[in-house]
KOLGUZA-47464 format. One record per residue (C-alpha): residue number from 1; x, y negated, z negated; residue in three letters. Coordinates in pm, 1 decimal, decimal comma, always signed. Layout:
residues N
{NUM; {X; Y; Z}; "ALA"}
...
END
This chain:
residues 441
{1; {+3497,0; +5001,5; -5169,2}; "UNK"}
{2; {+3176,6; +5166,6; -5299,1}; "UNK"}
{3; {+2980,8; +5410,3; -5086,6}; "UNK"}
{4; {+2681,6; +5176,9; -5099,9}; "UNK"}
{5; {+2891,5; +4888,5; -4969,1}; "UNK"}
{6; {+3010,0; +5103,0; -4681,0}; "UNK"}
{7; {+2655,7; +5212,0; -4604,1}; "UNK"}
{8; {+2537,1; +4853,1; -4616,2}; "UNK"}
{9; {+2794,9; +4753,9; -4355,5}; "UNK"}
{10; {+2677,6; +5038,1; -4133,4}; "UNK"}
{11; {+2315,5; +4936,8; -4191,3}; "UNK"}
{12; {+2386,4; +4573,3; -4095,3}; "UNK"}
{13; {+2536,6; +4690,3; -3766,3}; "UNK"}
{14; {+2263,0; +4942,4; -3687,5}; "UNK"}
{15; {+1928,8; +4841,8; -3843,1}; "UNK"}
{16; {+1718,2; +4551,2; -3722,5}; "UNK"}
{17; {+1744,3; +4246,7; -3950,5}; "UNK"}
{18; {+1366,5; +4224,1; -3981,0}; "UNK"}
{19; {+1358,9; +4544,1; -4186,9}; "UNK"}
{20; {+1433,9; +4424,5; -4537,6}; "UNK"}
{21; {+1544,6; +4612,0; -4850,4}; "UNK"}
{22; {+1514,4; +4494,6; -5207,9}; "UNK"}
{23; {+1853,8; +4622,6; -5324,4}; "UNK"}
{24; {+2181,3; +4696,5; -5148,4}; "UNK"}
{25; {+2240,3; +5028,9; -5323,4}; "UNK"}
{26; {+2157,2; +5348,5; -5134,2}; "UNK"}
{27; {+1972,5; +5636,1; -5298,5}; "UNK"}
{28; {+2127,6; +5980,5; -5332,4}; "UNK"}
{29; {+1856,5; +6153,3; -5537,2}; "UNK"}
{30; {+1549,6; +6064,1; -5739,3}; "UNK"}
{31; {+1300,1; +6211,3; -5982,0}; "UNK"}
{32; {+1146,9; +6178,8; -6326,9}; "UNK"}
{33; {+1110,2; +5804,5; -6292,4}; "UNK"}
{34; {+1472,3; +5731,5; -6203,1}; "UNK"}
{35; {+1677,5; +5682,9; -5886,7}; "UNK"}
{36; {+2050,3; +5754,9; -5861,3}; "UNK"}
{37; {+2250,5; +5584,9; -5589,9}; "UNK"}
{38; {+2540,0; +5726,8; -5388,7}; "UNK"}
{39; {+2787,5; +5575,5; -5635,5}; "UNK"}
{40; {+2623,7; +5745,1; -5934,3}; "UNK"}
{41; {+2443,5; +5438,7; -6071,3}; "UNK"}
{42; {+2100,7; +5514,6; -6220,3}; "UNK"}
{43; {+1796,1; +5293,1; -6189,4}; "UNK"}
{44; {+1467,2; +5316,5; -6380,1}; "UNK"}
{45; {+1196,7; +5305,8; -6114,6}; "UNK"}
{46; {+894,0; +5082,2; -6172,0}; "UNK"}
{47; {+819,2; +5068,3; -5801,1}; "UNK"}
{48; {+738,7; +5431,1; -5707,5}; "UNK"}
{49; {+808,5; +5353,5; -5343,5}; "UNK"}
{50; {+519,2; +5101,1; -5362,0}; "UNK"}
{51; {+274,8; +5332,8; -5540,5}; "UNK"}
{52; {+364,8; +5637,9; -5330,8}; "UNK"}
{53; {+549,6; +5878,0; -5560,1}; "UNK"}
{54; {+269,3; +5922,0; -5812,3}; "UNK"}
{55; {+368,3; +6288,3; -5856,6}; "UNK"}
{56; {+739,1; +6205,6; -5850,3}; "UNK"}
{57; {+1003,3; +6188,9; -5577,1}; "UNK"}
{58; {+1055,7; +6564,0; -5552,5}; "UNK"}
{59; {+759,4; +6733,7; -5719,9}; "UNK"}
{60; {+824,8; +7111,3; -5726,1}; "UNK"}
{61; {+489,1; +7207,8; -5571,0}; "UNK"}
{62; {+537,6; +6952,7; -5294,5}; "UNK"}
{63; {+893,5; +7059,7; -5217,7}; "UNK"}
{64; {+792,7; +7425,1; -5195,8}; "UNK"}
{65; {+483,3; +7354,4; -4985,5}; "UNK"}
{66; {+685,5; +7145,4; -4740,5}; "UNK"}
{67; {+951,1; +7416,5; -4712,0}; "UNK"}
{68; {+695,2; +7689,8; -4645,7}; "UNK"}
{69; {+506,6; +7488,7; -4384,5}; "UNK"}
{70; {+823,1; +7371,3; -4205,7}; "UNK"}
{71; {+929,5; +7733,0; -4167,7}; "UNK"}
{72; {+598,3; +7821,1; -3998,9}; "UNK"}
{73; {+554,1; +7518,4; -3768,5}; "UNK"}
{74; {+608,6; +7143,1; -3792,6}; "UNK"}
{75; {+367,2; +7023,0; -3524,1}; "UNK"}
{76; {+102,9; +7126,8; -3276,2}; "UNK"}
{77; {-118,1; +6811,6; -3275,2}; "UNK"}
{78; {-454,1; +6876,2; -3439,0}; "UNK"}
{79; {-632,2; +6739,2; -3129,7}; "UNK"}
{80; {-467,3; +7013,0; -2920,0}; "UNK"}
{81; {-429,4; +7317,2; -3144,4}; "UNK"}
{82; {-589,5; +7267,9; -3488,8}; "UNK"}
{83; {-480,4; +7425,9; -3818,6}; "UNK"}
{84; {-632,0; +7501,1; -4156,8}; "UNK"}
{85; {-440,1; +7252,0; -4373,9}; "UNK"}
{86; {-593,1; +6949,7; -4194,9}; "UNK"}
{87; {-938,8; +7087,3; -4270,0}; "UNK"}
{88; {-842,7; +7159,3; -4631,9}; "UNK"}
{89; {-718,7; +6802,1; -4688,7}; "UNK"}
{90; {-1044,5; +6664,6; -4548,3}; "UNK"}
{91; {-1240,4; +6895,8; -4779,1}; "UNK"}
{92; {-1044,2; +6768,6; -5077,5}; "UNK"}
{93; {-1098,3; +6405,3; -4980,5}; "UNK"}
{94; {-1469,7; +6458,2; -4926,4}; "UNK"}
{95; {-1493,1; +6608,3; -5274,3}; "UNK"}
{96; {-1268,5; +6363,9; -5463,7}; "UNK"}
{97; {-1383,0; +6027,1; -5329,2}; "UNK"}
{98; {-1675,5; +5846,6; -5496,6}; "UNK"}
{99; {-2029,8; +5931,4; -5387,7}; "UNK"}
{100; {-2236,0; +6250,0; -5396,7}; "UNK"}
{101; {-2352,0; +6209,9; -5035,1}; "UNK"}
{102; {-2228,7; +6421,1; -4742,8}; "UNK"}
{103; {-1893,4; +6299,2; -4612,4}; "UNK"}
{104; {-1645,6; +6343,0; -4331,8}; "UNK"}
{105; {-1275,6; +6252,9; -4312,9}; "UNK"}
{106; {-1019,3; +6182,8; -4041,9}; "UNK"}
{107; {-642,1; +6184,1; -4095,9}; "UNK"}
{108; {-382,7; +5936,2; -3974,6}; "UNK"}
{109; {-21,3; +5837,0; -4043,7}; "UNK"}
{110; {-18,8; +5511,4; -4242,0}; "UNK"}
{111; {-239,1; +5283,1; -4444,8}; "UNK"}
{112; {-257,0; +5023,7; -4169,5}; "UNK"}
{113; {-367,0; +5290,1; -3922,3}; "UNK"}
{114; {-638,1; +5407,0; -4163,3}; "UNK"}
{115; {-768,6; +5051,5; -4203,0}; "UNK"}
{116; {-771,2; +4997,8; -3825,8}; "UNK"}
{117; {-975,1; +5313,6; -3781,9}; "UNK"}
{118; {-1214,5; +5217,3; -4061,4}; "UNK"}
{119; {-1284,8; +4894,6; -3872,8}; "UNK"}
{120; {-1336,5; +5091,0; -3549,9}; "UNK"}
{121; {-1581,2; +5323,4; -3723,8}; "UNK"}
{122; {-1772,1; +5038,2; -3889,7}; "UNK"}
{123; {-1808,0; +4848,1; -3563,1}; "UNK"}
{124; {-1916,2; +5156,3; -3372,4}; "UNK"}
{125; {-2163,7; +5271,8; -3639,2}; "UNK"}
{126; {-2328,4; +4930,6; -3687,0}; "UNK"}
{127; {-2301,7; +4788,1; -3335,6}; "UNK"}
{128; {-2165,6; +4469,3; -3493,0}; "UNK"}
{129; {-1823,7; +4301,2; -3475,3}; "UNK"}
{130; {-1762,1; +4072,6; -3775,2}; "UNK"}
{131; {-1534,6; +4198,1; -4053,1}; "UNK"}
{132; {-1527,3; +4014,3; -4385,1}; "UNK"}
{133; {-1204,2; +4014,8; -4587,6}; "UNK"}
{134; {-1083,3; +3820,5; -4890,7}; "UNK"}
{135; {-831,5; +3563,2; -5002,8}; "UNK"}
{136; {-502,2; +3724,6; -5112,3}; "UNK"}
{137; {-586,4; +4048,7; -4925,7}; "UNK"}
{138; {-324,9; +4278,1; -4778,0}; "UNK"}
{139; {-422,4; +4550,0; -4530,8}; "UNK"}
{140; {-112,8; +4616,0; -4316,8}; "UNK"}
{141; {+130,4; +4497,3; -4051,7}; "UNK"}
{142; {-31,1; +4597,9; -3719,6}; "UNK"}
{143; {-196,1; +4324,5; -3514,3}; "UNK"}
{144; {-546,3; +4387,8; -3647,4}; "UNK"}
{145; {-435,1; +4444,0; -4005,5}; "UNK"}
{146; {-220,1; +4129,4; -3995,2}; "UNK"}
{147; {-539,4; +3943,9; -3907,5}; "UNK"}
{148; {-706,2; +4108,2; -4207,4}; "UNK"}
{149; {-411,6; +4016,6; -4434,4}; "UNK"}
{150; {-406,7; +3675,2; -4603,3}; "UNK"}
{151; {-39,5; +3598,6; -4665,2}; "UNK"}
{152; {+161,4; +3449,2; -4379,7}; "UNK"}
{153; {+527,7; +3495,2; -4476,6}; "UNK"}
{154; {+668,3; +3752,5; -4426,2}; "UNK"}
{155; {+375,8; +3953,9; -4289,8}; "UNK"}
{156; {+224,1; +3731,5; -4019,2}; "UNK"}
{157; {+459,0; +3443,1; -3949,5}; "UNK"}
{158; {+534,7; +3411,8; -3577,2}; "UNK"}
{159; {+349,5; +3730,1; -3478,4}; "UNK"}
{160; {+20,3; +3586,5; -3348,0}; "UNK"}
{161; {-223,5; +3555,3; -3183,5}; "UNK"}
{162; {-425,6; +3792,8; -3398,3}; "UNK"}
{163; {-743,7; +3991,2; -3348,9}; "UNK"}
{164; {-1071,6; +3802,9; -3365,8}; "UNK"}
{165; {-1400,1; +3838,6; -3554,5}; "UNK"}
{166; {-1221,8; +3838,9; -3891,9}; "UNK"}
{167; {-1371,5; +3612,8; -4160,7}; "UNK"}
{168; {-1208,5; +3535,3; -4495,9}; "UNK"}
{169; {-1398,6; +3448,9; -4813,6}; "UNK"}
{170; {-1294,8; +3381,4; -5177,0}; "UNK"}
{171; {-1181,9; +3667,3; -5399,4}; "UNK"}
{172; {-1277,0; +3697,1; -5764,0}; "UNK"}
{173; {-955,9; +3590,1; -5941,9}; "UNK"}
{174; {-1038,5; +3548,7; -6311,5}; "UNK"}
{175; {-706,8; +3383,8; -6402,2}; "UNK"}
{176; {-758,6; +3113,7; -6140,7}; "UNK"}
{177; {-1133,6; +3071,4; -6090,1}; "UNK"}
{178; {-1283,1; +3136,9; -6435,3}; "UNK"}
{179; {-1599,0; +3280,1; -6276,3}; "UNK"}
{180; {-1800,1; +3586,2; -6371,5}; "UNK"}
{181; {-1806,3; +3866,8; -6117,4}; "UNK"}
{182; {-2164,9; +3798,0; -6003,1}; "UNK"}
{183; {-2095,3; +3422,8; -5972,5}; "UNK"}
{184; {-1779,0; +3482,2; -5769,9}; "UNK"}
{185; {-1969,7; +3726,9; -5548,8}; "UNK"}
{186; {-2249,9; +3474,0; -5496,4}; "UNK"}
{187; {-1991,1; +3221,0; -5377,0}; "UNK"}
{188; {-1846,9; +3470,7; -5126,9}; "UNK"}
{189; {-2188,6; +3590,7; -5011,7}; "UNK"}
{190; {-2312,2; +3236,1; -4954,3}; "UNK"}
{191; {-2011,0; +3171,3; -4732,9}; "UNK"}
{192; {-2072,7; +3493,2; -4537,8}; "UNK"}
{193; {-2437,7; +3412,5; -4481,6}; "UNK"}
{194; {-2376,5; +3050,9; -4381,7}; "UNK"}
{195; {-2059,3; +3089,0; -4175,0}; "UNK"}
{196; {-2087,0; +3439,2; -4029,9}; "UNK"}
{197; {-2447,1; +3556,5; -4055,2}; "UNK"}
{198; {-2550,7; +3866,7; -4245,6}; "UNK"}
{199; {-2677,9; +4038,2; -3931,3}; "UNK"}
{200; {-2337,7; +3999,0; -3763,8}; "UNK"}
{201; {-2130,6; +4174,6; -4031,0}; "UNK"}
{202; {-2003,0; +4525,0; -3953,2}; "UNK"}
{203; {-1795,5; +4565,7; -4268,1}; "UNK"}
{204; {-1701,7; +4405,6; -4595,8}; "UNK"}
{205; {-1344,2; +4526,2; -4651,2}; "UNK"}
{206; {-1185,1; +4489,3; -4994,5}; "UNK"}
{207; {-915,8; +4632,5; -5221,0}; "UNK"}
{208; {-1084,4; +4719,8; -5555,4}; "UNK"}
{209; {-768,7; +4583,0; -5716,5}; "UNK"}
{210; {-561,2; +4375,7; -5479,6}; "UNK"}
{211; {-206,6; +4498,2; -5420,8}; "UNK"}
{212; {+36,2; +4272,8; -5235,3}; "UNK"}
{213; {-193,8; +3979,2; -5309,7}; "UNK"}
{214; {-103,7; +3984,4; -5679,1}; "UNK"}
{215; {-264,4; +4283,8; -5852,6}; "UNK"}
{216; {-579,3; +4075,8; -5882,3}; "UNK"}
{217; {-845,4; +4261,2; -6080,5}; "UNK"}
{218; {-1186,4; +4114,6; -5989,8}; "UNK"}
{219; {-1421,7; +4022,8; -6271,2}; "UNK"}
{220; {-1678,2; +4292,5; -6360,6}; "UNK"}
{221; {-1979,0; +4279,1; -6132,8}; "UNK"}
{222; {-1794,9; +4138,0; -5831,0}; "UNK"}
{223; {-1752,5; +4465,1; -5642,9}; "UNK"}
{224; {-2097,8; +4597,4; -5728,8}; "UNK"}
{225; {-2263,5; +4270,9; -5619,8}; "UNK"}
{226; {-2080,3; +4277,0; -5286,4}; "UNK"}
{227; {-2164,2; +4644,3; -5235,1}; "UNK"}
{228; {-2533,5; +4579,2; -5300,9}; "UNK"}
{229; {-2532,8; +4284,2; -5060,1}; "UNK"}
{230; {-2363,2; +4489,0; -4787,6}; "UNK"}
{231; {-2621,9; +4764,0; -4821,9}; "UNK"}
{232; {-2909,2; +4516,5; -4796,9}; "UNK"}
{233; {-2747,0; +4346,6; -4496,6}; "UNK"}
{234; {-2687,1; +4672,8; -4308,0}; "UNK"}
{235; {-2308,7; +4629,6; -4327,3}; "UNK"}
{236; {-2060,8; +4892,0; -4445,3}; "UNK"}
{237; {-1880,1; +4842,0; -4774,7}; "UNK"}
{238; {-1523,1; +4957,7; -4711,4}; "UNK"}
{239; {-1283,1; +5012,1; -5002,8}; "UNK"}
{240; {-913,1; +4994,2; -4922,2}; "UNK"}
{241; {-779,4; +5229,7; -5191,4}; "UNK"}
{242; {-441,5; +5274,5; -5028,2}; "UNK"}
{243; {-250,4; +5140,6; -5330,9}; "UNK"}
{244; {-510,5; +5209,0; -5601,4}; "UNK"}
{245; {-595,3; +5568,0; -5508,8}; "UNK"}
{246; {-489,3; +5907,1; -5641,0}; "UNK"}
{247; {-489,6; +5852,3; -6018,0}; "UNK"}
{248; {-297,8; +5524,1; -6009,6}; "UNK"}
{249; {-555,8; +5322,5; -6207,3}; "UNK"}
{250; {-656,2; +5598,5; -6451,2}; "UNK"}
{251; {-917,1; +5762,0; -6229,3}; "UNK"}
{252; {-892,1; +5923,1; -5888,3}; "UNK"}
{253; {-1009,5; +5597,8; -5728,6}; "UNK"}
{254; {-1050,7; +5243,4; -5862,5}; "UNK"}
{255; {-1399,4; +5201,9; -5712,8}; "UNK"}
{256; {-1526,1; +5438,6; -5980,9}; "UNK"}
{257; {-1479,1; +5182,9; -6259,5}; "UNK"}
{258; {-1771,5; +4974,5; -6134,2}; "UNK"}
{259; {-1976,2; +5269,2; -6017,6}; "UNK"}
{260; {-1929,7; +5160,5; -5655,8}; "UNK"}
{261; {-1974,0; +5423,8; -5385,0}; "UNK"}
{262; {-1806,7; +5287,4; -5070,4}; "UNK"}
{263; {-1950,9; +5373,8; -4731,5}; "UNK"}
{264; {-1591,9; +5418,7; -4611,4}; "UNK"}
{265; {-1271,3; +5450,0; -4812,7}; "UNK"}
{266; {-915,3; +5430,0; -4681,9}; "UNK"}
{267; {-631,9; +5620,3; -4850,0}; "UNK"}
{268; {-257,1; +5668,4; -4798,8}; "UNK"}
{269; {+49,7; +5605,6; -5021,4}; "UNK"}
{270; {+1,9; +5846,5; -5316,1}; "UNK"}
{271; {-182,3; +6110,6; -5112,9}; "UNK"}
{272; {+112,5; +6329,0; -5009,0}; "UNK"}
{273; {+402,6; +6293,9; -5251,4}; "UNK"}
{274; {+604,0; +6067,8; -5022,7}; "UNK"}
{275; {+522,9; +6214,1; -4681,3}; "UNK"}
{276; {+339,9; +5996,2; -4427,0}; "UNK"}
{277; {-33,2; +6066,9; -4435,5}; "UNK"}
{278; {-344,4; +5849,9; -4445,8}; "UNK"}
{279; {-717,9; +5898,2; -4416,3}; "UNK"}
{280; {-1057,6; +5744,9; -4369,8}; "UNK"}
{281; {-1335,2; +5917,7; -4564,5}; "UNK"}
{282; {-1697,3; +5814,6; -4552,9}; "UNK"}
{283; {-2063,9; +5886,5; -4512,6}; "UNK"}
{284; {-2112,2; +6163,8; -4259,1}; "UNK"}
{285; {-2363,5; +5960,0; -4060,4}; "UNK"}
{286; {-2113,0; +5676,0; -4019,4}; "UNK"}
{287; {-1805,3; +5887,7; -3953,3}; "UNK"}
{288; {-1987,9; +6105,7; -3701,7}; "UNK"}
{289; {-2127,3; +5802,6; -3515,3}; "UNK"}
{290; {-1801,3; +5783,4; -3320,2}; "UNK"}
{291; {-1791,0; +5980,5; -2993,8}; "UNK"}
{292; {-1565,9; +6287,7; -2962,2}; "UNK"}
{293; {-1212,5; +6173,7; -2883,1}; "UNK"}
{294; {-1267,4; +5826,6; -3031,1}; "UNK"}
{295; {-1053,0; +5900,3; -3335,7}; "UNK"}
{296; {-714,1; +6068,9; -3357,8}; "UNK"}
{297; {-345,8; +6033,4; -3278,3}; "UNK"}
{298; {-51,3; +6252,5; -3191,3}; "UNK"}
{299; {+85,7; +6284,4; -3544,0}; "UNK"}
{300; {-228,8; +6221,4; -3750,1}; "UNK"}
{301; {-266,0; +6492,7; -4013,5}; "UNK"}
{302; {+74,8; +6643,0; -3944,5}; "UNK"}
{303; {+83,5; +6997,7; -4089,5}; "UNK"}
{304; {+386,7; +6933,9; -4311,7}; "UNK"}
{305; {+225,6; +6617,6; -4452,2}; "UNK"}
{306; {-102,0; +6805,1; -4505,1}; "UNK"}
{307; {+80,0; +7078,4; -4698,6}; "UNK"}
{308; {+241,6; +6808,2; -4912,0}; "UNK"}
{309; {-96,4; +6644,7; -4974,0}; "UNK"}
{310; {-258,2; +6967,1; -5089,7}; "UNK"}
{311; {+34,5; +7033,2; -5323,1}; "UNK"}
{312; {+22,4; +6676,4; -5452,4}; "UNK"}
{313; {-348,8; +6702,1; -5531,8}; "UNK"}
{314; {-285,3; +7032,7; -5712,6}; "UNK"}
{315; {-10,2; +6860,7; -5912,7}; "UNK"}
{316; {-236,6; +6567,9; -6000,8}; "UNK"}
{317; {-496,6; +6809,2; -6132,5}; "UNK"}
{318; {-250,4; +7035,8; -6312,9}; "UNK"}
{319; {-72,5; +6748,2; -6488,4}; "UNK"}
{320; {-391,1; +6540,8; -6530,1}; "UNK"}
{321; {-227,2; +6234,5; -6381,5}; "UNK"}
{322; {-541,8; +6025,9; -6435,4}; "UNK"}
{323; {-482,4; +6069,2; -6808,2}; "UNK"}
{324; {-110,6; +6002,4; -6751,8}; "UNK"}
{325; {-193,0; +5665,7; -6592,1}; "UNK"}
{326; {-409,8; +5574,2; -6889,5}; "UNK"}
{327; {-126,1; +5677,5; -7123,2}; "UNK"}
{328; {+114,8; +5453,6; -6932,6}; "UNK"}
{329; {-129,1; +5164,7; -6972,2}; "UNK"}
{330; {-153,3; +5230,6; -7346,7}; "UNK"}
{331; {+226,6; +5212,4; -7376,2}; "UNK"}
{332; {+287,6; +4918,7; -7142,6}; "UNK"}
{333; {-1,8; +4681,8; -7196,4}; "UNK"}
{334; {+61,1; +4600,1; -7566,0}; "UNK"}
{335; {+431,9; +4543,4; -7493,8}; "UNK"}
{336; {+355,8; +4320,6; -7194,2}; "UNK"}
{337; {+107,3; +4120,2; -7398,5}; "UNK"}
{338; {+364,6; +4077,2; -7675,0}; "UNK"}
{339; {+612,6; +3946,9; -7417,4}; "UNK"}
{340; {+346,8; +3703,1; -7292,7}; "UNK"}
{341; {+298,7; +3573,7; -7646,1}; "UNK"}
{342; {+672,1; +3494,5; -7663,5}; "UNK"}
{343; {+706,6; +3342,7; -7315,6}; "UNK"}
{344; {+471,4; +3058,7; -7211,7}; "UNK"}
{345; {+567,4; +3110,0; -6846,7}; "UNK"}
{346; {+373,1; +3439,0; -6844,6}; "UNK"}
{347; {+32,8; +3302,2; -6755,7}; "UNK"}
{348; {-153,8; +3630,5; -6728,1}; "UNK"}
{349; {-110,7; +4001,6; -6790,6}; "UNK"}
{350; {-354,0; +4220,1; -6600,6}; "UNK"}
{351; {-415,2; +4551,7; -6431,1}; "UNK"}
{352; {-545,3; +4897,0; -6499,5}; "UNK"}
{353; {-380,9; +5231,8; -6562,0}; "UNK"}
{354; {-30,8; +5239,4; -6415,3}; "UNK"}
{355; {-100,1; +4939,1; -6190,5}; "UNK"}
{356; {-9,7; +4643,1; -6411,9}; "UNK"}
{357; {+129,8; +4295,8; -6356,3}; "UNK"}
{358; {+230,2; +3965,7; -6511,2}; "UNK"}
{359; {+179,3; +3632,9; -6333,9}; "UNK"}
{360; {+460,2; +3380,7; -6376,8}; "UNK"}
{361; {+368,6; +3010,5; -6390,0}; "UNK"}
{362; {+514,0; +2674,0; -6483,8}; "UNK"}
{363; {+430,8; +2638,5; -6856,1}; "UNK"}
{364; {+170,6; +2373,7; -6931,4}; "UNK"}
{365; {+96,2; +2302,6; -6566,2}; "UNK"}
{366; {-254,7; +2284,7; -6426,4}; "UNK"}
{367; {-427,0; +2179,0; -6110,8}; "UNK"}
{368; {-614,1; +1845,8; -6145,3}; "UNK"}
{369; {-930,0; +1901,7; -6347,5}; "UNK"}
{370; {-846,5; +2266,6; -6412,6}; "UNK"}
{371; {-1043,8; +2449,6; -6678,1}; "UNK"}
{372; {-883,6; +2637,5; -6964,5}; "UNK"}
{373; {-959,8; +2985,2; -7088,6}; "UNK"}
{374; {-829,4; +3222,0; -7352,1}; "UNK"}
{375; {-570,7; +3453,5; -7203,8}; "UNK"}
{376; {-425,1; +3784,9; -7306,2}; "UNK"}
{377; {-189,3; +3625,9; -7557,6}; "UNK"}
{378; {-460,4; +3421,0; -7731,0}; "UNK"}
{379; {-356,9; +3078,4; -7600,0}; "UNK"}
{380; {-555,5; +2845,7; -7377,4}; "UNK"}
{381; {-370,6; +2895,7; -7050,7}; "UNK"}
{382; {-473,9; +2660,9; -6768,1}; "UNK"}
{383; {-669,2; +2804,4; -6481,5}; "UNK"}
{384; {-481,9; +2703,6; -6168,9}; "UNK"}
{385; {-145,0; +2688,2; -6345,5}; "UNK"}
{386; {+132,9; +2621,7; -6094,4}; "UNK"}
{387; {+294,1; +2942,0; -5965,3}; "UNK"}
{388; {+667,4; +2975,3; -6030,8}; "UNK"}
{389; {+819,9; +3197,7; -5761,6}; "UNK"}
{390; {+1174,8; +3087,1; -5844,1}; "UNK"}
{391; {+1153,3; +3211,5; -6203,5}; "UNK"}
{392; {+984,6; +3528,6; -6078,1}; "UNK"}
{393; {+1274,2; +3597,8; -5842,3}; "UNK"}
{394; {+1525,6; +3529,6; -6119,7}; "UNK"}
{395; {+1353,8; +3778,3; -6351,4}; "UNK"}
{396; {+1353,4; +4041,1; -6077,2}; "UNK"}
{397; {+1723,3; +3979,1; -6005,3}; "UNK"}
{398; {+1815,6; +4011,5; -6374,6}; "UNK"}
{399; {+1618,3; +4334,4; -6397,5}; "UNK"}
{400; {+1792,1; +4479,6; -6093,2}; "UNK"}
{401; {+2132,9; +4389,7; -6233,9}; "UNK"}
{402; {+2037,2; +4577,6; -6550,9}; "UNK"}
{403; {+1929,0; +4888,6; -6358,8}; "UNK"}
{404; {+1551,8; +4830,9; -6356,4}; "UNK"}
{405; {+1376,6; +4843,4; -6020,6}; "UNK"}
{406; {+1092,4; +4588,4; -6008,3}; "UNK"}
{407; {+864,1; +4462,3; -5733,1}; "UNK"}
{408; {+710,9; +4118,2; -5695,8}; "UNK"}
{409; {+391,2; +4029,6; -5513,4}; "UNK"}
{410; {+122,3; +3762,1; -5488,7}; "UNK"}
{411; {+28,7; +3502,9; -5231,3}; "UNK"}
{412; {+274,8; +3267,6; -5404,0}; "UNK"}
{413; {+533,3; +3541,8; -5479,8}; "UNK"}
{414; {+495,0; +3474,4; -5852,0}; "UNK"}
{415; {+364,9; +3808,8; -5978,1}; "UNK"}
{416; {+579,6; +4090,7; -6116,9}; "UNK"}
{417; {+408,6; +4425,2; -6066,8}; "UNK"}
{418; {+466,0; +4752,3; -6243,8}; "UNK"}
{419; {+409,4; +5082,5; -6061,4}; "UNK"}
{420; {+586,1; +5360,9; -6250,3}; "UNK"}
{421; {+559,8; +5716,0; -6118,0}; "UNK"}
{422; {+276,9; +5879,9; -6311,0}; "UNK"}
{423; {+514,3; +6154,3; -6425,4}; "UNK"}
{424; {+745,5; +5908,7; -6607,5}; "UNK"}
{425; {+789,2; +6004,1; -6973,1}; "UNK"}
{426; {+740,0; +5763,2; -7262,5}; "UNK"}
{427; {+1111,3; +5744,2; -7345,8}; "UNK"}
{428; {+1203,1; +5624,9; -6995,3}; "UNK"}
{429; {+904,1; +5390,6; -6987,8}; "UNK"}
{430; {+1005,3; +5228,6; -7316,4}; "UNK"}
{431; {+1363,2; +5190,3; -7190,5}; "UNK"}
{432; {+1222,5; +5011,5; -6886,6}; "UNK"}
{433; {+1022,8; +4775,1; -7107,1}; "UNK"}
{434; {+1332,0; +4697,9; -7315,8}; "UNK"}
{435; {+1523,2; +4609,0; -6998,7}; "UNK"}
{436; {+1230,1; +4395,8; -6881,9}; "UNK"}
{437; {+1224,5; +4205,5; -7211,8}; "UNK"}
{438; {+1592,7; +4122,5; -7171,0}; "UNK"}
{439; {+1538,9; +4013,9; -6808,1}; "UNK"}
{440; {+1273,8; +3764,6; -6918,3}; "UNK"}
{441; {+1545,7; +3575,2; -7107,3}; "UNK"}
END
């Protein structure tokens, strides 16, 4: 019997069934874009712990910083006895995030917790309650963030009732709506104004590129139009950069590509090299609107996680991981487009930097009256083509059997997403693409 099989039996007897895992192998060590399980099998990693290990699974600076901090102290609670590393992380965030205005930051444990606190801050600062979110959005698994999230299964099913004053409007989804960014924004804004009321909106909350919802890249002009509307309406424009942040899309933050300067920005995942840390950063006037004691948490900004974050940011700068993400795109995107040209079931290839995806559809299918548009492979692919989650799952399974770790996503579970660690070398990346090509059949 393999060690992984033995561990899986132990896991079945000890771990709640609701906690899923994608594979049944158990990791022994990882780094350089690969994972090795306890039986010695190697996997090429195109998941990066869901966009967490941007600097790698055991980046030398991070490992050393964690060791040094753990030897000094592991916890005091910043709300009780503060320490310098929390302040230093906030300084870095205030400097790195978009916008030249004065900022403040607060640290938390997870992306969902950061989003919850961003909503708290927006409601307190504006005196309003309504929060606008988008189709296909994902913002977390707590009660409030489940309400903000679009997809039911597995995230929301059976867990209600959910928090109120959440309003959902259409997302710009070029593959499926065929609209320009400004036109898609006008559709969303009209719905907000008619069904919510501009003067009721505390926050417009959006992922600059949607993550779990399908790596949906909005058409140019969508984000900037929404940001301008929010400013005019007195609402806060809140960018959820939890999956897109920290060099993932070829810049420090994805908001930068449209010149958008969010009032608040939430971060987590890639911030600390795999340790749990999250943040809300925003305009000083908004962040400081909350009364003393209104923000915080026992473990928020843990000193070991803060040390890891500072070391991760140093690594990102030293290795120029923004450029690395752009290099990954330059290697992957042409190969993915070539695969799309050979396989009619690949309806769309999209993304930015090292956050790329292909959407799997039933070839030739279209919703009644659907438009057509030229797609990445030069064919007229139907807008509204029927999603094919079964084929998507089969491709993922074949990849896993070949030693390639892939994630799926999308409201219809028909999108394969690619999230390599930003430190992956070209040789490993090309091996991954060869395995992917074989998995497509």
